C-alpha positions in Angstrom: -102.8 -66.8 -217.6 -105.8 -69.2 -216.1 -107.7 -68.1 -212.8 -110.2 -69.8 -210.9 -113.7 -68.1 -210.5 -113.4 -68.6 -206.0 -109.4 -66.7 -206.7 -111.3 -64.1 -208.8 -113.9 -63.2 -206.1 -111.1 -63.4 -203.5 -108.8 -61.1 -205.2 -111.5 -58.9 -206.0 -113.1 -58.7 -202.7 -109.3 -58.0 -200.9 -109.1 -55.0 -203.5 -112.0 -53.7 -202.2 -111.0 -54.1 -198.1 -109.5 -50.3 -198.5 -110.2 -47.8 -201.6 -107.8 -45.3 -200.1 -104.9 -46.9 -200.0 -103.2 -49.8 -201.7 -103.1 -53.6 -200.9 -102.1 -56.9 -202.2 -100.8 -60.5 -201.3 -99.6 -63.4 -203.5 -100.6 -65.4 -206.3 -100.8 -69.3 -205.8 -101.7 -72.2 -207.6 -100.0 -74.4 -210.4 -97.2 -74.0 -213.4 -98.2 -75.7 -216.3 -96.7 -76.6 -220.0 -99.2 -77.0 -222.7 -97.7 -80.6 -224.7 -99.1 -79.2 -228.0 -97.9 -75.7 -228.1 -94.6 -76.3 -226.2 -95.7 -72.9 -223.9 -95.7 -72.2 -220.0 -99.1 -71.4 -218.3 -100.4 -70.8 -215.0 -103.2 -71.8 -212.9 -104.5 -69.8 -210.2 -106.1 -70.7 -207.5 -105.7 -69.1 -204.3 -104.9 -65.7 -203.6 -102.8 -64.5 -199.7 -103.5 -61.3 -198.9 -100.5 -59.8 -197.4 -100.6 -59.3 -193.2 -98.2 -56.4 -192.4 -97.7 -54.5 -194.9 -96.8 -50.3 -195.2 -99.9 -49.1 -196.7 -100.2 -45.8 -198.5 -102.6 -44.0 -200.8 -99.5 -45.2 -203.5 -97.3 -47.2 -202.1 -97.4 -50.7 -200.4 -94.7 -52.2 -198.9 -94.3 -56.0 -198.4 -92.9 -56.3 -195.1 -90.1 -58.7 -193.7 -92.9 -60.0 -191.5 -95.1 -60.2 -194.3 -92.9 -61.9 -196.4 -92.0 -64.4 -193.9 -95.8 -65.2 -192.6 -96.7 -65.6 -196.4 -93.7 -68.1 -196.8 -94.9 -69.9 -194.0 -99.0 -70.2 -194.7 -97.6 -71.1 -198.5 -95.8 -74.0 -197.3 -98.3 -74.9 -194.2 -101.5 -74.4 -195.7 -101.0 -74.7 -199.2 -99.4 -77.6 -199.8 -98.4 -78.3 -203.6 -99.1 -75.1 -204.7 -96.5 -72.7 -206.3 -95.6 -68.8 -205.7 -97.1 -67.9 -209.4 -96.8 -63.9 -209.0 -98.3 -60.9 -207.0 -101.0 -58.8 -207.2 -101.4 -54.7 -205.9 -104.5 -52.1 -205.8 -104.4 -48.5 -207.2 -106.8 -47.2 -206.1 -108.2 -44.2 -208.1 -104.4 -44.6 -210.5 -105.2 -46.7 -213.2 -103.0 -49.9 -214.6 -100.0 -49.4 -214.9 -96.7 -50.7 -213.0 -94.3 -48.0 -211.3 -91.3 -48.2 -211.4 -91.3 -49.3 -207.8 -93.5 -52.0 -208.8 -91.1 -53.3 -211.7 -88.2 -53.3 -209.4 -90.0 -55.3 -206.7 -91.2 -57.9 -209.6 -87.8 -58.0 -210.8 -86.4 -58.9 -207.2 -88.8 -61.0 -205.6 -90.6 -62.4 -208.8 -87.9 -63.0 -210.9 -89.2 -65.5 -213.2 -90.2 -65.1 -216.4 -93.7 -67.2 -215.9 -94.1 -65.1 -212.5 -97.4 -62.3 -213.5 -98.4 -59.2 -211.9 -101.4 -58.4 -211.6 -103.0 -54.8 -210.9 -106.7 -53.9 -209.5 -108.2 -50.5 -210.1 -111.2 -51.1 -207.2 -112.6 -47.6 -207.8 -113.4 -48.3 -212.2 -113.1 -51.4 -211.9 -110.1 -52.1 -213.8 -107.9 -54.9 -213.7 -105.3 -56.8 -215.9 -102.7 -59.1 -215.6 -98.7 -57.9 -216.8 -96.4 -60.7 -217.8 -92.9 -60.9 -218.8 -91.8 -60.7 -222.6 -89.6 -63.6 -223.7 -86.4 -61.6 -222.9 -87.9 -61.3 -219.3 -88.9 -57.5 -219.3 -92.0 -56.0 -218.8 -94.3 -53.2 -220.3 -95.3 -50.9 -217.7 -98.5 -50.4 -219.6 -99.6 -53.6 -221.0 -101.5 -55.5 -219.2 -103.0 -58.9 -220.5 -106.5 -60.6 -220.0 -106.6 -64.1 -219.0 -108.7 -67.1 -219.3 -111.7 -67.5 -216.2 -112.2 -71.1 -214.8 -116.1 -71.3 -214.7 -116.2 -75.6 -213.9 -118.1 -75.8 -216.9 -121.0 -73.1 -216.3 -122.3 -70.8 -218.3 -122.1 -68.0 -215.3 -119.3 -65.9 -214.9 -118.2 -63.9 -212.1 -116.0 -61.2 -214.1 -116.7 -57.7 -213.8 -113.9 -55.7 -214.8 -114.9 -52.7 -217.4 -111.7 -52.7 -219.2 -112.3 -56.4 -220.5 -114.8 -58.2 -222.7 -115.3 -62.0 -223.1 -114.4 -63.4 -226.1 -115.3 -67.1 -227.9 -112.2 -69.6 -227.3 -111.3 -70.9 -230.6 -110.4 -74.4 -231.2 -107.5 -75.9 -230.1 -106.8 -72.6 -228.0 -107.3 -74.3 -224.3 -106.6 -78.0 -225.3 -105.4 -78.6 -222.0 -108.2 -76.8 -220.3 -112.0 -76.9 -220.4 -114.2 -75.0 -219.2 -113.1 -71.3 -219.3 -114.1 -68.1 -220.8 -111.3 -65.7 -222.5 -111.0 -61.5 -221.1 -108.9 -59.4 -223.6 
């Protein structure tokens, strides 16, 4: 998973929007194939906050109006971008996928390359949940990501559960200018 600094800042800002109720939306960008390793990867470039949701302290529901509005926006405003997954917050609850989160991902984001991002805004935590080769997701095993920083030495990532790591030679043959977080 790669994410641009602009997308990271926007998803974090949306996560801070309501610290008492869950909030969320879609992750947009591009899906690519590394020709050397024959592995797929995604580049998250845009965040699409969900309107018309039903939400509370421990739930977030994308309504039919949410889905239709976001899909229309994807088609009209984000030409050339794909739906790569979704994000939502767990205010004060930690990083995990609930049974409902797993059901939602399985039914609305079934492709094995689509991800779920969970952010815990109180403790400043976050992580990507990525399906395994069998399509199953471990509800407690989140992954880090690569921050695309446009060849800058400045990072905008401030999640307390992830640390930056050196990128090894050959690790990002297809994308330059990033920092790895795990």
